[in-house]
N, C-alpha and C positions, 0 to 999 in steps of 0.2 A: 344345412348349416345355418342359414339365415333364420329359419323357423325356430331352431333351438335357441339361438341368441335372443329372439323375440320372447320366447317362453321364459327365459331366465330374467330378462328385463321386466317382464310383467310380474314375475315372482318378487323381484326386488321392490317394485312399486307397491305390491301388495303387503309385503312384510313391514314396510314403513308407513302404511296407510292408516293404521289404527294404533292408538297409544293407550297404555294403562300402566298402573303402578304394580299390579300383581298379575300373576299368571297361574294357570292350573297345570296339573300333571307334569311338574318340573322334572320328574325322574327321566323323561325322554331326552333331557339334555346332559345327563350324567355321562362322563367319559368312562368307558369300560375298556378292558383289555390290558394285560400286564405290559405288553410292549409299549403301547402308547402312553400309559400312565408313567412308566419308567423314564420316558422322554418329556415329562412335564405336560402330557396331553397334547403336545405339538404334533398332530398327526394328519391334519387336513391335507397337507402337501406331501404325504407319504402314501397312506391308504393302499397298501399292497399285500396285507396279510389278513388273518382271520377277522379282525375287528374293523376292516376297511369299510363295510357298508354302514357302520354306525357313525362314521366320520365324513366320508365323501364317496357317494355311490359312483362318481365319475372315475375314481381310481379302480373300481372293480372291473372296468372294461379291459384292463390289462392282465387280469388273472388268467393263467393258462392251464391250470390243473384243477380238477375237482378236489374239494376239500371240505372238511367238517371242523368246527371250532367251538370251543366253549370256554367261558371265563367266569370267575367267581371271586367275590370279596365279601367280608363280613365286618360290620362296624359295631364293636362292642359297646361304644358309647350310646348310640341310638338304637341298638338292637336290630339293625337292618341287615338283610342278606340280599345281595344283588347277583343275578345270573344273567349272562348274555350268551347266546348261541347263534351260529350261522352255518349255512351250507351253501357252497358255491358249485355251480355246474356250467362250465363253458360249453357252448354249442358251436361247432365249427361253422364259420362264416355268418353266424347269426347273433353272437354276443354271449353274455354271461347272465344266467339267472341265479337268484339267491333267495333263500328263505332265512328270516332272522327273527329272533325273539329276545325281548328284554323282560325281566321279571324282578320286581322289587318286593321283598317280603318284610313287612313291619312287625310280624309276630301276631299275637292275639291280645284282645282286650276283653273286659268283662262287662256285661250288662248289669246295671245296678238300679235300685229304686230311686225315688226322688231325692232322698237324703243320703244315699249311699249305704243304707243299712241293710239292704237286701241285694243278693246277687242272683241273676237269672241265667247264668251260663256264659260261655265265652264265644267270641266270634273272631274270624281271621281278618287281617287288614293287609291288602296287597294291591299292587298296580302292575299292569303288564301291557306290552305293545308287541304285536305280531305283524311282521312285514314281509312283503314280496318285492323284489327289485329286479330291474332289467338294466343292463349296461352294455355299451358297445362303442367302438371307435367311429366317430363321425367322419373324420379324415385321419390320415396317418398321424399317430402320436397325440391325437386329441380324443379323450374319452368322455362320454356323457352317460349319466346314470339317473334313474328315477326310482325311488323307494316309496311304495304305498303301504301305509301301516294302519292297523286298527288298534286304538288305545282304549283301555278299560281301567277304571279306578274303582276299587272296592274298599270303602272306608268303614262301612257299617251295614248290617243286615236290616236296615230300615229305609223308609221312604226318604229320599234326599241323601242317602249314604253311598250311592253308586252313580257313576257317570261314564259315558263313552263318547268317543269322537273318532274321526279319521284324519290322517295327516299325510302330507306329501313332502318328500325330500328331493331336491334337484341338485345335481353335482356335475362339475366339470374338472377334468384333470388334463394338463398338457405336460408332455415329457420331451426332453431333448438329451440325447446321448452324444458325447463328444470324446473322441479318442485323442488324448493329449500326447501320448507317445506309445511305444510298442507295448509297454506293460502297465500303462496308466489310463484308466477310463474315467470319465466324468459323467455321472447320471444326474440330471436336473429335472425337477418337477415344480409346477405351480398349480394349486388347486383352489377352487371356490365352491361353496355349497350353501344353499338356502334350505333350512330345515324346519319342519313342523308347520307347514302351510296348511291351514284347515279351519273349520268352524270352531267357535268357542265351545268349551266344555261346561256342561250344566249339571249340577247336582240336584238342585231343588226347583228352580224356575229360571226363565230366560233373563229376568231382571238381575239375578245374582250369578250370572254366568261369568266365567273367566276366560280370557283368550289363551290359546296355546302359546307356549314359550318359543316364539319364532326367533331363530338365530341365523345370522349371516356369519359364516366362518371362512377365513382365507388362510392359506399357508403355502410355504415353499420349502423345498429340501434340495440338498446337493450332496452327492455321494462320490467319493474318490475310491476306485478299486485299483489295487496294485499288488504286485508280488514283491516280497521282501524276504531274503534268505530262503528262497524257494517255497515260501508259504503265501497263499493268497489271503489278502487282508482288505478291509474296507473301513472308511471313516465317513459317517454321515452327519451333517448338521441340518437342523430344522428350525423353522420359526413360524409362528401362527398368531392370528388375532381373531377374537370372537366378539360379536356385537349383538347384544340383546336389542332387537328392533321394536319390542313392545314398549319398554320403558326407555324413553329417549334420553333421560337424564343419566342413565347408567354408562359408565366409561368402558373403554375397550378392555378386554381380558387379553393379556400378553403371555405367550408361551414360547419356550425355546428348548431345544434338546440336542444331545450328541449321542452317537452310537458307534461303537467299534466292533468289527467282526473279524474273526480269525477262522479261516478255512471253512466258512459257512457251517461251523459247528458250535462255536461259542460266541456270544454277543454280549457286550457290556454296554450299559447306557446310563445316562443321567439327564435331568432336565429341570427347568425352572418354570414355575407357574405363578402368575401375579394377577389377582382380581382385587383391585384397590377398593371398589365399592363395598364389597363384602368383607374386606380386611382378611382376605385369604391368600396366602402365598406360601411357597416352600420349595425345597430342592428334593426332587424324587430320584430314585435310582432303581435299576433292575438288571436282569440278565436272562439269557436264553441258552438252553442246551438243545441242539438240533442233531438228530441222528436219522439218516435216510429220510423217510417221509413223516417223521414224528418230531414235533417241537414242543418243548416245555418252557413256559415263560413265568417269571416271578418278578414282582416289583414291590417297592415300599412307597406308599403315598404319604408324604409328610406335610401336605397342604392343610390338613384339618378342615377341608371343605365341607365335611358332614358333621362337624362338631367334635369335641374331645381333643385331647393333646397327644394321644398315642397314634403312631403311624398305622395305616391300614395296609394289610398284606393282600396283594392281588395275585391270583393264580390263573394261568391260561394253558390250555392244551389244544394242539392242532394236529390234524392228520390229513395228508394228501393221498389221493387214491386215483 
């Protein structure tokens, strides 16, 4: 336990130890998953479903069933497509292993001559991160997780058009369940994660390298579970803050969300996201249909965080086995 706390403290010291105004491969900070997006991306203190490893690997420690998950959204304004996938495999008495992939497709561009008068073919532009994580309970109700990922950025088929790096995410999640009365339970969580700890990303040379977008994220959630008219229902509230630790002048990003569940079949949610530095804010909403081991999630992202005025539609599909 003491060793884990020391590791996290060293991670905090590291993420605050170098400062810059720009960062590279920022796609690794993009919030993914329809459930989390529907709650205003306030998910660090939840992290209990398919997108958990992308928000807080500490929450993965409490996943009890093997599952596979995928999520997708497309931004018509920037012509970007984003895919996220994860697989979770709990091992009895040993913890939870996970494989996860992020893939951002920017489409294609065309090689041209010096003055643009000649075309020499097209090339693809994309960025991807492939990770493997391990999570476990350090002590009862305290989960710890680590996610190691390989990051690759492919912006052009020329020298200086590609870059790679490795990064580490560290996460903690503490949960406390309280029985308020015979039919009312309170489930509470608090989580913290340090993401994208690693060496700078270099496209051309070391002098022009950019640091990874190191983020400190904190969140909490509280869920009331109750029976009403012989139907099981739940209401969850969440709140979270993110801090870009590379650019010290950037203010906190604030997030909050609500989720209502009915019979573990239908879930309705909404959330608010506010990033004052980038003038990005909005109210999101989403819903989930869950049938046996299959869940289908949908969300509207109204924050315009990727540019454009139209809402981004986010789809997710999960299967437990």
